[in-house]
C-alpha positions as CSV (number, residue, x, y, z in Angstrom):
1,X,58.3,89.9,86.8
2,X,61.4,91.6,84.6
3,X,63.7,89.4,84.6
4,X,61.0,86.3,83.4
5,X,59.9,88.8,80.9
6,X,63.5,89.0,80.4
7,X,63.9,84.9,79.7
8,X,60.3,85.0,77.4
9,X,61.9,87.4,75.3
10,X,65.5,85.2,75.2
11,X,63.4,81.7,74.3
12,X,61.4,84.3,71.7
13,X,64.6,84.6,69.7
14,X,65.8,81.7,70.4
15,X,63.7,80.0,68.6
16,X,63.5,82.7,65.9
17,X,67.7,81.7,65.5
18,X,66.7,78.2,65.6
19,X,64.5,78.8,62.4
20,X,67.0,80.3,60.7
21,X,69.6,78.0,60.8
22,X,67.5,75.8,59.6
23,X,67.3,77.8,56.3
24,X,70.9,78.8,56.0
25,X,73.6,76.9,54.7
26,X,77.5,76.8,54.3
27,X,79.5,75.3,52.0
28,X,82.9,73.1,51.3
29,X,84.9,72.5,48.7
30,X,88.0,70.1,48.0
31,X,90.3,68.2,45.8
32,X,89.9,71.8,43.8
33,X,86.7,71.7,43.6
34,X,85.6,67.7,42.7
35,X,83.7,68.1,45.9
36,X,81.4,70.2,47.0
37,X,79.1,69.8,50.3
38,X,76.3,72.1,51.6
39,X,75.1,71.8,55.3
40,X,72.6,74.4,57.4
41,X,73.2,76.3,60.1
42,X,71.2,73.1,62.1
43,X,74.1,70.5,60.7
44,X,71.4,69.1,57.8
45,X,72.7,68.1,55.0
46,X,71.6,69.6,51.7
47,X,73.8,68.2,48.4
48,X,76.8,67.3,47.5
49,X,78.0,67.7,43.8
50,X,80.4,65.8,42.3
51,X,82.4,66.4,39.4
52,X,82.6,63.7,36.7
53,X,86.1,63.6,36.2
54,X,86.7,63.1,39.5
55,X,84.9,59.6,39.6
56,X,88.2,57.7,38.3
57,X,89.6,57.0,41.6
58,X,86.9,55.5,44.3
59,X,89.2,55.7,47.5
60,X,90.1,59.4,46.7
61,X,86.4,60.2,46.0
62,X,85.2,58.7,48.9
63,X,87.9,61.1,51.4
64,X,87.1,63.4,49.1
65,X,83.3,63.1,49.9
66,X,84.5,62.6,54.0
67,X,87.0,65.8,54.2
68,X,83.8,67.7,52.2
69,X,81.3,66.6,54.8
70,X,83.0,67.1,57.5
71,X,84.5,70.9,56.3
72,X,80.9,71.5,56.0
73,X,79.8,70.7,59.5
74,X,82.4,72.0,60.8
75,X,81.5,75.0,59.4
76,X,78.1,74.8,60.1
77,X,78.6,74.7,64.1
78,X,80.9,77.4,64.2
79,X,78.0,79.3,62.2
80,X,75.7,78.6,64.9
81,X,77.6,78.7,68.0
82,X,78.3,82.2,66.6
83,X,75.2,83.6,66.4
84,X,74.2,81.7,69.3
85,X,77.0,84.1,71.3
86,X,75.9,87.1,69.5
87,X,72.3,86.8,70.8
88,X,73.7,86.1,74.3
89,X,76.8,88.7,74.8
90,X,74.2,90.8,76.5
91,X,73.4,88.4,79.5
92,X,76.5,88.3,81.5
93,X,76.9,84.2,80.7
94,X,80.0,82.4,81.2
95,X,81.3,81.6,77.0
96,X,79.2,77.8,76.4
97,X,77.1,77.6,79.2
98,X,74.0,78.0,76.3
């Protein structure tokens, strides 16, 4: 019965963590500030800001946007992973199981 209660508590905590990750954000800036991307902890892109001075070279701008989005998504995944690890650290589960 105790284990069932612990599982229920873990499910509740994971639900709360998921809600928190939906509202927390990370940002990535590339090209010396030419492109800034913001994403949530659930890997949802929130905004892209492009410095008007960076619009002269379309190919470079495209590369900068891709780089910024990739960096923001990586930061978002890392934040979610860190939070999940902190949540499950007391369970004694192998890393990466959840």
